[in-house]
C-alpha positions in Angstrom: 0.0 0.0 0.0 1.4 3.4 -1.0 1.5 6.4 1.3 -1.2 7.9 -0.9 -3.4 4.9 -0.1 -2.7 5.1 3.6 -3.7 8.7 3.8 -6.8 8.1 1.7 -8.0 5.3 3.9 -7.2 7.4 7.0 -9.4 10.3 5.9 -12.1 8.2 4.3 -12.7 6.2 7.4 -13.1 9.4 9.4 -15.8 10.8 7.1 -14.0 12.7 4.3 -15.8 12.8 0.9 -12.9 14.2 -1.2 -9.1 13.5 -1.1 -6.4 14.4 -3.5 -2.7 15.4 -3.8 -1.7 18.6 -5.5 1.6 19.6 -7.1 2.1 23.2 -6.0 5.1 24.0 -8.3 3.0 25.8 -10.9 1.5 28.2 -8.2 4.6 29.0 -6.1 4.6 32.7 -6.9 1.0 33.1 -6.0 1.4 31.0 -2.8 4.4 33.0 -1.7 2.6 36.3 -2.3 -0.3 35.2 -0.2 1.4 33.3 2.6 5.1 34.0 2.5 8.2 31.9 2.0 7.5 29.3 4.7 4.2 28.3 3.2 5.6 28.4 -0.3 8.5 26.1 0.6 6.2 23.0 0.5 6.1 21.2 -2.9 2.9 19.3 -2.3 -0.5 19.6 -0.6 -3.0 17.0 0.6 -6.5 18.3 -0.1 -9.5 17.0 1.9 -13.1 17.9 1.5 -16.4 17.2 3.3 -19.8 17.7 1.7 -22.2 20.2 3.4 -25.7 18.8 4.1 -28.2 19.7 1.4 -31.2 20.2 3.8 -29.2 23.0 5.6 -27.9 24.6 2.4 -31.4 24.5 0.9 -32.6 26.8 3.7 -30.2 29.6 2.9 -32.7 31.7 0.9 -34.5 32.1 4.3 -31.2 33.0 6.0 -32.8 36.0 7.7 -34.7 33.6 9.9 -32.8 33.1 13.1 -33.4 29.3 13.2 -32.0 28.9 9.7 -29.0 31.2 10.5 -28.1 29.3 13.7 -28.5 25.9 12.0 -26.2 27.0 9.1 -23.5 28.5 11.4 -23.5 25.4 13.6 -23.1 23.1 10.6 -20.4 25.4 9.1 -18.4 25.4 12.4 -18.7 21.7 13.0 -17.7 20.9 9.5 -14.6 23.1 9.9 -13.8 21.3 13.1 -14.1 17.9 11.5 -11.7 19.1 8.7 -9.2 20.4 11.2 -9.2 17.1 13.0 -8.6 15.2 9.7 -5.8 17.5 8.8 -4.2 17.0 12.2 -4.3 13.3 11.8 -2.8 13.4 8.3 0.0 15.8 9.5 0.8 13.5 12.4 0.9 10.4 10.2 3.3 12.2 7.8 5.5 13.3 10.6 5.7 9.8 12.0 6.8 8.6 8.6 9.7 11.1 8.8 8.3 14.0 6.6 7.4 17.6 7.2 3.7 18.4 7.3 2.0 21.8 7.9 -1.8 21.7 8.4 -3.7 24.9 7.2 -6.7 25.7 9.4 -10.0 25.1 7.6 -11.3 28.7 8.3 -8.9 31.2 9.7 -8.3 34.8 8.5 -4.6 35.7 7.9 -4.8 39.0 6.1 -7.6 41.4 7.0 -6.7 43.9 4.3 -6.8 41.3 1.5 -9.5 39.2 3.3 -7.8 35.9 2.8 -6.3 33.0 4.6 -2.6 32.1 4.7 -3.2 29.6 1.9 -6.0 28.9 -0.5 -7.8 25.6 0.1 -9.6 26.0 -3.2 -6.3 26.3 -5.0 -5.1 23.0 -3.5 -8.3 21.2 -4.4 -8.2 22.6 -7.9 -4.6 21.5 -8.4 -5.5 18.1 -6.9 -8.0 17.5 -9.6 -11.0 17.7 -7.3 -12.9 20.5 -9.1 -12.6 23.8 -10.9 -12.8 27.5 -9.7 -16.2 28.8 -10.7 -17.5 32.4 -11.3 -18.3 32.6 -7.6 -14.6 32.0 -6.8 -15.7 28.8 -5.1 -14.3 25.3 -5.9 -16.9 23.5 -7.9 -17.0 19.7 -7.8 -18.8 17.4 -10.3 -20.4 15.5 -7.4 -21.7 18.3 -5.1 -21.1 21.6 -6.9 -19.7 24.1 -4.3 -21.4 22.5 -1.4 -18.1 21.3 0.1 -15.7 22.6 2.8 -12.0 22.1 2.4 -8.8 21.8 4.4 -5.1 21.4 3.3 -2.0 19.8 4.7 1.3 21.1 3.1 4.0 18.5 2.9 7.4 17.4 1.5 6.4 13.7 1.6 6.9 11.8 -1.7 3.2 11.5 -2.5 2.0 11.1 -6.1 0.1 14.2 -7.2 -3.0 14.1 -9.5 -1.8 15.5 -12.8 -5.3 15.6 -14.4 -7.2 18.8 -13.7 -11.0 19.1 -13.9 -12.1 21.3 -16.8 -14.2 24.4 -16.1 -17.8 23.4 -16.8 -19.6 26.6 -15.8 -20.1 27.6 -19.5 -22.5 30.5 -19.8 -24.2 29.9 -16.5 -24.5 32.9 -14.2 -26.7 31.6 -11.4 -24.2 32.4 -8.6 -23.6 35.8 -10.1 -27.3 36.6 -10.3 -28.0 35.3 -6.8 -25.5 37.6 -5.0 -27.4 40.3 -3.1 -24.7 42.9 -3.6 -23.3 42.0 -7.0 -19.9 40.9 -5.6 -19.2 38.7 -8.7 -18.3 40.1 -12.1 -19.1 36.8 -13.9 -15.6 36.6 -15.4 -14.2 33.0 -15.7 -11.2 31.9 -13.7 -7.7 32.3 -15.1 -4.8 31.5 -12.8 -2.7 34.5 -13.9 -5.5 37.0 -13.0 -6.0 38.5 -9.6 -9.1 37.6 -7.6 -10.5 41.1 -8.0 -11.2 40.4 -11.7 -13.9 38.0 -10.5 -14.8 38.9 -7.0 -15.1 41.9 -4.7 -14.4 40.4 -1.3 -14.8 43.7 0.5 -18.3 44.2 -0.9 -19.2 40.7 0.3 -17.8 41.2 3.8 -19.4 44.6 4.2 -22.8 43.1 3.4 -22.3 40.4 6.0 -21.1 43.0 8.6 -24.1 45.3 7.9 -26.4 42.3 8.1 -25.1 41.3 11.5 -25.4 44.8 12.8 -29.0 45.2 11.6 -30.3 41.7 12.5 -27.8 40.0 14.8 -27.3 37.5 12.0 -24.6 37.1 9.3 -25.7 34.4 7.0 -25.8 34.5 3.2 -24.3 31.7 1.1 -26.7 32.2 -1.8 -23.8 31.6 -4.2 -23.4 28.1 -2.7 -27.1 27.5 -2.8 -27.7 28.7 -6.3 -25.1 26.6 -8.2 -26.9 24.1 -10.4 -23.8 21.8 -10.3 -24.9 20.7 -6.9 -27.5 18.5 -8.6 -30.2 19.7 -6.3 -33.4 21.2 -7.8 -34.0 24.7 -6.4 -35.7 28.0 -7.0 -33.5 31.0 -6.5 -35.0 34.3 -5.5 -33.1 37.4 -4.4 -34.2 37.6 -0.8 -32.3 40.8 0.0 -32.5 42.8 3.2 -31.6 46.4 2.8 -29.0 47.0 5.5 -27.2 49.9 3.9 -29.1 52.6 5.8 
């Protein structure tokens, strides 16, 4: 059994839905710019994903309801905790085998100005062949659309990366763009050599959530996740927008 197989069995038995190995060499400059030299020193990444529960995501158009918001936040936090536990187990296993391993938290802000983490989980999942970056800047999988949370373990272990990337299948679809309450997405397709701002205004998104929390005590949106037809779930999207700008 290869080390790839050992890690796959480890995370699968603990509830992971997605697993892949990414070669980070083609993205070193971007990784260094976002997270610094230490993060960029790792040649490979283990990408792990857990599907979000459809009944919870399907309630997001009613996100102004306190029960819906609390349910979603709880599920979001618990899924992140499960991912962090998985990444810790993978990192410990790799260290016991004599290799370096650096787990990236599933959901931790690193740079408040750029509104980003120290490393992009979506980048790792994309390079691991687990999906493509959609117009919402979310990682889109063929199995569950964007209804997946991710975590990453950086490593120098001699793992075998997936060399076959998933082709962008968004086509002319703009469901996520149209569903955004504040028009944070431009609808531009993903190109690795273009900055995130070409596709997504993160500050506009964050301001909406902050204003929403001030006005209602809640900070739940996620309509870009809900709206994507690649999830395979039939839905009806309506812009349930609360005016929180005043």
